[in-house]
C-alpha positions in Angstrom: 37.2 0.5 -15.0 38.7 -3.1 -13.9 40.5 -3.6 -17.6 42.0 0.2 -16.9 43.0 -0.9 -13.5 44.8 -4.4 -14.4 46.9 -2.7 -17.1 48.1 -0.2 -14.6 49.2 -3.1 -12.4 50.9 -4.8 -15.4 52.9 -1.9 -16.4 53.9 -0.9 -12.8 55.2 -4.7 -12.1 56.8 -4.9 -15.4 60.4 -4.5 -13.6 59.6 -6.2 -10.2 60.7 -9.8 -9.8 59.1 -12.6 -11.6 57.1 -14.2 -8.6 55.5 -10.8 -8.0 54.4 -10.5 -11.4 53.0 -14.0 -11.2 51.0 -13.1 -8.0 49.6 -9.8 -8.9 48.8 -11.4 -12.8 46.4 -14.0 -10.8 44.7 -10.7 -9.0 44.4 -9.2 -12.4 42.7 -11.9 -13.7 40.4 -12.0 -10.7 39.3 -8.6 -11.3 38.6 -9.0 -14.7 36.2 -11.7 -13.6 34.2 -9.1 -11.2 33.7 -7.0 -14.6 30.3 -4.7 -14.3 28.9 -6.3 -17.3 28.2 -9.5 -15.1 24.6 -9.9 -14.4 23.9 -9.0 -10.9 21.2 -10.9 -8.5 18.0 -9.4 -8.4 16.7 -9.1 -4.9 12.9 -10.6 -4.4 10.3 -8.1 -3.6 9.6 -7.2 -0.1 6.1 -6.0 -0.8 3.3 -8.9 -1.0 0.9 -7.4 -3.7 -2.5 -9.0 -4.3 -4.6 -8.5 -7.3 -8.4 -8.7 -6.5 -11.3 -7.3 -8.4 -14.3 -8.2 -6.1 -17.0 -5.7 -5.7 -19.0 -4.5 -2.9 -22.5 -2.9 -3.0 -25.6 -2.4 -0.7 -27.8 -5.3 -0.6 -25.0 -7.9 -1.7 -24.9 -9.6 1.4 -21.7 -9.8 3.7 -18.9 -7.2 2.9 -15.8 -8.2 1.3 -13.3 -9.7 3.7 -9.5 -9.3 3.1 -6.9 -11.7 4.5 -3.9 -9.7 3.9 -1.0 -12.3 5.4 -3.2 -15.5 4.7 -3.2 -16.6 7.9 -7.1 -17.6 7.9 -8.0 -14.5 10.0 -10.0 -11.5 8.3 -7.9 -8.3 8.7 -10.0 -5.6 6.8 -13.6 -5.6 5.3 -15.0 -3.3 2.5 -18.8 -2.7 3.2 -21.5 -0.9 1.6 -24.3 0.0 4.1 -27.5 1.8 3.8 -29.1 3.6 6.8 -32.2 6.0 7.2 -33.6 8.6 9.7 -36.2 11.1 9.5 -34.4 13.3 7.0 -33.9 10.8 4.1 -31.2 7.6 3.6 -27.7 7.5 3.5 -25.5 5.2 2.0 -21.9 4.5 3.7 -19.3 2.9 1.5 -15.9 2.0 3.4 -13.4 0.1 5.2 -13.7 -1.4 8.6 -10.0 -2.7 10.1 -10.8 -5.8 12.2 -8.9 -6.4 15.7 -5.8 -4.0 16.2 -5.1 -3.2 12.6 -5.3 0.5 11.3 -6.5 2.7 8.5 -5.8 6.4 7.7 -8.9 8.7 8.9 -10.1 12.1 9.0 -11.8 13.3 11.9 -14.7 11.3 13.3 -17.9 13.3 12.4 -21.3 13.3 14.7 -23.3 13.9 11.6 -22.4 10.5 10.1 -23.6 7.0 11.2 -21.6 5.6 13.7 -19.7 8.8 13.8 -17.6 7.6 10.8 -14.8 10.0 9.4 -13.9 10.1 5.8 -10.7 7.9 5.0 -7.7 9.8 3.5 -6.7 8.8 -0.3 -3.3 8.8 -1.3 -2.1 10.0 -4.6 1.0 8.4 -6.5 3.8 8.9 -6.7 4.4 9.0 -2.7 5.9 7.0 -0.2 3.5 5.6 2.5 4.8 5.6 6.2 3.5 6.0 9.7 3.4 9.7 9.7 0.5 11.8 9.8 -0.4 15.5 8.3 -2.8 17.9 10.4 -6.6 16.4 10.5 -5.3 13.0 10.0 -5.2 9.7 12.4 -4.4 6.1 12.7 -7.5 4.3 13.9 -9.1 0.9 14.0 -12.5 2.4 13.8 -14.4 1.9 10.5 -14.3 4.8 8.2 -16.3 6.0 4.7 -14.5 6.2 1.4 -17.8 7.6 0.2 -20.9 8.8 1.6 -24.3 9.3 -0.6 -27.2 11.2 1.1 -30.6 11.5 -0.3 -33.2 13.7 1.7 -36.8 13.1 1.4 -37.2 16.0 -1.2 -34.8 13.9 -3.4 -31.7 16.0 -3.4 -28.8 14.0 -3.5 -25.1 14.9 -2.3 -21.9 12.6 -2.4 -18.8 13.0 0.1 -15.4 11.3 0.0 -12.3 11.3 -2.2 -13.3 8.1 -4.0 -16.6 9.4 -5.5 -16.1 8.3 -9.2 -12.3 7.4 -8.6 -9.6 4.9 -8.0 -8.0 6.0 -4.9 -5.4 4.2 -2.3 -5.9 3.8 1.2 -2.7 3.7 3.5 -3.4 0.7 6.2 -1.4 -0.8 9.2 -1.2 -4.7 9.2 -0.4 -5.8 12.7 1.2 -9.1 12.8 3.9 -10.7 15.5 3.5 -7.8 17.7 4.7 -5.3 14.9 3.0 -3.1 12.4 3.3 -3.4 8.7 2.4 -0.6 6.4 0.5 -1.5 3.2 -2.7 0.0 1.2 -5.9 -0.9 -0.4 -6.7 0.5 -3.8 -10.5 0.6 -4.4 -12.5 2.1 -7.2 -16.0 3.7 -6.2 -18.6 4.0 -9.0 -21.1 6.8 -7.7 -23.6 5.9 -10.7 -24.0 2.3 -9.8 -23.1 2.6 -6.0 -20.3 -0.4 -6.6 -17.0 -0.5 -4.6 -14.2 -2.7 -6.5 -11.2 -3.9 -4.5 -8.9 -3.4 -7.1 -5.6 -4.8 -5.3 -4.0 -4.7 -1.9 -0.5 -5.0 -0.6 1.8 -4.7 2.6 5.3 -4.6 3.3 7.2 -7.9 4.6 9.2 -5.9 6.9 7.6 -4.2 9.8 8.3 -0.5 10.4 9.2 -0.1 6.9 7.8 2.6 4.1 6.4 1.5 1.1 6.8 3.8 -2.3 3.7 4.1 -4.2 4.1 4.3 -8.0 
């Protein structure tokens, strides 16, 4: 493109005074140096992404802790908690936002331990932002990615989008008075009842969506 433009300039000025030709010849050389073939600077990524791999399961002790912005303060935990009642026992595997941080959840349920709602799974490709669909909410309360219920008669049932799968949970990280969109990628093995925190990320800029591929 610039080469063609330079030739047109020279042809157009061939009948102009010599000093004009010299001046515009310098312009032509400058345009030639701005060729589209020149390497362009690559902008640094604005999404901070961390590969993890730690696991959480019932009886392993403390939940997994996540310090997303590396400020020495825990932002989220991944837990596996076994509860029991007169009808049987229930295993809750989920995420707890600490302080003002938030997770995307479905409605709270009176049928679950501590009224936990099922957390919303995101399926790539999509864009994570602050918007919500019907029956979704941003909450600072803990929620479940998977629930296993076993009755006294021995029947077993599972709930949650993470059963035997790897899914992404949208989160909001609060820092410096503003919220940053982010996500946790977790796999839950229904047979071993182990949750693996595969990776997590958040956007450096507040109020900015993340494209999830």
